[in-house]
C-alpha positions, 0 to 999 in steps of 0.5 A: 127237553123231551125225547120226542123233541131231541129225536126231531132235532137229531133227525133234522141235524142228520138231514142237514148234514146228509144234504150238505155232505155232497156239494153236487147235490145242493151246489157250493153256495147252499152246501157252505151256508147249510154247513154253517147253519148246522153248527148251532143245532149241533152245539145244542145237541152236544149240550142237551146230551152232556149229562149222558156223555158224562154218564158214559165217561163215568161208566168208561172210567169204571170199565163196566161194559164194552158198549160205553167204551165203543160209544165214547170212542165213536163220539170222540172220533165223530166230534174230531171229524165234525170239527175238522170238516167244519174248519177245513170247510171254512178254510176252502170256502168260496162264498161264506168267507167272501160274505164276511170280507175274507179271501183265502186261496184253498190248498190241496191239503185242506181240500183233502182234509175236508173230503176225508173228514166229511167221509169219516163224519158220515161213516161215524154218524152211521155207527153212532145211529147204530149204537143208539138204535134202541133209543131211536126206535123207542122214541120213534115208536112214541111219535104216533101216540098222543101226548099225555096231558093233565087234561086227559088224566086227572090223576096225572094232574093231581100228581103234577100239582102236588109236586109243584106244591112240594117244590114251592118256597112256601111248601111248609105253609101247606104242609102244616095244618093247624089242629083244632080240638073240639070237645065233642069229638074227644074220646 
């Protein structure tokens, strides 16, 4: 996935989570359904950034710098807070559970857990953005530029075609060219 697409996904996720943060802004029904709908893109975000997470874990294990340690701690805390807000939200749900035929009486424990984890999620999201501000700024700066395509640059098109040929299963067929000797061209 391109950095541009990842940035749009991240911005859409942040917007949805920000709207869902306060039920007074959207009413309870929209708050609950928006929160449920955000789960799939959130999992997609985790999956497409999995290689970066593993890279950070490797650096964390090697104890190279302080920033990756902070990053992984913030990401783990954000994951725990997000899962807590989602699960507690389902347990105090008034509309989503009713739509699937379940009725649960919310307890004050789950309401309190939902409020605290929602606040923690927003705070940790802001810290997460602060830790990744360089990538966000760099990628956002590229949004106004036109995409580079093979039609715009013939050299780029040739390199792209060459890579495709090298990776094809019949690459050896293209790499080996029979040599014919002609008596007229011998030294």
